[in-house]
Structures are given as C-alpha cells and as structure tokens.
C-alpha positions as CSV (number, residue, x, y, z in Angstrom):
1,M,0.0,0.0,0.0
2,E,1.2,3.5,-0.8
3,L,0.9,5.8,2.2
4,G,1.3,9.5,2.0
5,P,2.0,11.7,5.0
6,V,-0.8,11.4,7.6
7,Q,-1.9,14.6,9.4
8,V,-4.0,15.0,12.5
9,L,-5.9,18.3,12.5
10,V,-7.7,19.5,15.6
11,L,-10.2,22.3,15.1
12,G,-12.1,24.2,17.8
13,Y,-15.5,25.8,17.3
14,G,-17.0,28.4,19.8
15,S,-20.6,28.9,20.6
16,N,-21.1,31.2,17.7
17,A,-20.1,28.5,15.1
18,E,-22.4,28.0,12.2
19,F,-22.3,24.4,10.9
20,K,-23.5,24.6,7.3
21,G,-21.4,21.7,6.0
22,E,-19.0,23.9,4.1
23,A,-15.9,22.3,5.6
24,L,-17.2,18.8,4.9
25,D,-18.0,19.8,1.3
26,E,-14.4,21.0,0.8
27,L,-13.0,17.7,2.3
28,K,-15.3,15.8,-0.1
29,K,-13.9,17.8,-3.0
30,L,-10.3,17.1,-2.0
31,R,-11.1,13.4,-1.5
32,E,-12.9,13.2,-4.9
33,H,-9.7,14.6,-6.6
34,D,-7.5,12.2,-4.6
35,V,-5.7,15.1,-2.9
36,V,-6.4,13.7,0.5
37,R,-8.0,10.6,2.0
38,V,-10.0,11.3,5.1
39,V,-9.2,8.3,7.4
40,D,-11.3,9.4,10.3
41,L,-13.3,12.4,11.5
42,L,-14.5,12.8,15.1
43,F,-16.8,15.7,16.1
44,V,-17.4,16.3,19.8
45,T,-19.7,18.9,21.1
46,K,-20.6,20.1,24.7
47,D,-23.8,22.0,25.2
48,E,-24.3,24.8,27.7
49,N,-25.2,22.2,30.4
50,G,-22.1,20.2,29.9
51,E,-23.8,17.3,28.0
52,V,-21.4,15.7,25.5
53,A,-22.3,14.2,22.1
54,K,-20.0,12.7,19.5
55,V,-20.2,11.8,15.9
56,E,-17.4,9.8,14.3
57,I,-17.1,9.2,10.6
58,G,-14.6,6.5,9.7
59,D,-14.2,3.8,7.1
60,V,-13.5,0.4,8.8
61,E,-11.5,-0.8,5.8
62,E,-9.4,2.4,5.6
63,L,-8.9,2.5,9.3
64,T,-7.8,-1.2,9.4
65,E,-5.5,-0.6,6.4
66,L,-3.9,2.4,8.1
67,G,-3.6,0.5,11.4
68,A,-1.8,-2.3,9.6
69,V,0.6,0.0,7.9
70,A,1.3,2.1,11.0
71,G,1.7,-1.1,13.1
72,A,4.1,-2.6,10.5
73,L,6.3,0.5,10.5
74,V,6.5,0.6,14.3
75,G,7.1,-3.1,14.4
76,F,9.8,-2.9,11.8
77,G,11.5,-0.1,13.7
78,A,11.3,-2.2,16.9
79,A,12.3,-5.7,15.6
80,G,13.0,-5.7,11.9
81,E,10.9,-7.8,9.4
82,E,9.5,-10.1,12.1
83,G,8.4,-7.1,14.1
84,A,6.8,-5.6,11.0
85,E,4.5,-8.7,10.6
86,V,3.5,-8.7,14.3
87,G,3.0,-4.9,14.2
88,A,0.8,-5.1,11.1
89,M,-1.5,-7.7,12.6
90,A,-1.7,-5.7,15.9
91,G,-2.3,-2.4,14.1
92,A,-5.0,-3.9,11.9
93,E,-6.8,-5.5,14.9
94,A,-6.7,-2.3,16.9
95,M,-8.4,-0.3,14.1
96,S,-10.8,-3.1,13.0
97,S,-13.6,-1.7,15.3
98,G,-14.0,1.2,12.9
99,T,-13.1,3.8,15.4
100,M,-9.8,5.5,16.5
101,Y,-11.3,6.8,19.7
102,D,-12.7,5.1,22.7
103,D,-14.9,6.8,25.3
104,K,-11.9,7.8,27.4
105,D,-10.5,9.7,24.4
106,V,-13.9,11.4,23.8
107,W,-14.2,12.5,27.4
108,Y,-10.6,13.8,27.4
109,I,-11.5,16.0,24.3
110,A,-14.7,17.1,25.9
111,D,-12.9,18.1,29.1
112,A,-10.6,20.3,27.0
113,I,-13.5,22.3,25.4
114,P,-15.7,24.8,27.3
115,A,-19.4,24.3,27.5
116,G,-21.2,25.5,24.4
117,S,-18.2,24.6,22.2
118,S,-17.2,21.9,19.8
119,A,-14.0,20.2,18.5
120,A,-13.3,18.3,15.4
121,I,-10.4,16.0,14.9
122,V,-9.7,15.0,11.3
123,V,-7.1,12.4,10.4
124,F,-6.2,12.5,6.8
125,E,-3.6,11.3,4.4
126,H,-2.0,13.6,1.9
127,R,-2.4,11.6,-1.3
128,W,-0.9,14.3,-3.5
129,A,2.5,13.9,-1.7
130,I,3.0,10.2,-2.8
131,P,4.2,10.8,-6.4
132,L,6.4,13.7,-5.2
133,R,8.0,11.6,-2.4
134,D,8.5,8.7,-4.8
135,A,10.3,11.0,-7.3
136,I,12.5,12.4,-4.6
137,V,13.4,8.9,-3.4
138,R,14.1,7.7,-7.0
139,S,16.5,10.6,-7.4
140,G,18.3,9.8,-4.2
141,G,16.9,12.5,-2.0
142,V,15.7,12.3,1.6
143,A,13.6,14.6,3.7
144,L,15.7,16.5,6.2
145,A,12.9,18.5,7.8
146,D,9.1,18.6,7.6
147,E,7.3,21.6,9.1
148,W,4.2,23.6,8.5
149,I,4.4,27.4,8.4
150,H,1.1,29.1,9.3
151,P,0.2,32.6,8.4
152,A,-0.1,33.5,12.1
153,D,3.6,32.4,12.5
154,L,4.6,34.8,9.8
155,I,2.6,37.7,11.4
156,A,4.3,36.9,14.7
157,I,7.7,37.1,13.0
158,G,6.8,40.4,11.5
159,I,5.7,41.8,14.9
160,E,8.9,40.6,16.5
161,A,11.0,42.1,13.7
162,A,9.2,45.5,14.1
163,A,9.8,45.5,17.8
164,E,13.5,45.1,17.4
C-alpha cells in the first residue's frame, strides 16, 4: 500500500459557530480529486449544560489498512521484518472496530473544550504527496525536515522584527 503523510488536524469551534457543511464539502472535493484521504473524523460537542455528544465518521476498511501500515512500520523499527509482521497484525486489529477513539478519548477531548463549544479531529492522508515523495526517493533525495508554516507564524515574526 502506498501511504502518504498522515496529518491529525484538531479544530475548535466556539458557541457562535455555524455548521452549514462547508468544511465537509471541501473535504469531499479534496477526496474526490485524490488530494487527501479522510481516514477518520471525530466531532465532539458540549452543550451549555455540559452534556457531551459525539459523531465519528470513519471507514472500517481504511482504518484497518492504516492501522496495519502504521503497526508494521512501528514493528519494523522495533524488531525488523519479524516485528513488522507482528505490528501489522496488531495495528489492523486495533483499528478493525472502525473507530480510532474510545470513550476515554472522547471525554478527554470534551474536558478540554468549554461548555457551548465543539471540537473536530480530522485524520487525513496527503495523497498528493505520494508521487512527489517517490520522485525524490528515486533521485536519491531524503527529507531532512518537515514543518508547517502558518500565516499567524509569519505575522508573529513580523511583529517581533518590528519590535527590534
């Protein structure tokens, strides 16, 4: 299986959030064009009374496949080829329930958000990066660093530079 970089994105929504499905529509477009693969999406909300509700959208087949690959890589790192086999089986089994989060995880997330707020956790694979990565590897290159630069980081750099 080809696996691109997997990202976990945690989003917070305050009490004034308007859920019209726009973000889901954008994720669907990216998925349709094979730019990303949404592996799992967990949405947790806490009402003003502290009552917690969750919705998880995950594909059992994709979660099991990702679990097998992740387990194999961890197993290989720990014990070579034999470890990869054991890790793949363990990873696939761990994800075969169709969920990445148990109730303990959901309550942990709910504890971190204030009443009247929500959080979404999206796990997705960057499919667009696979051909680029493969081309880099074929030419003998290796990644030396991998970081995201957010616009807010650039603004902070500008503020700091102006203060000096």
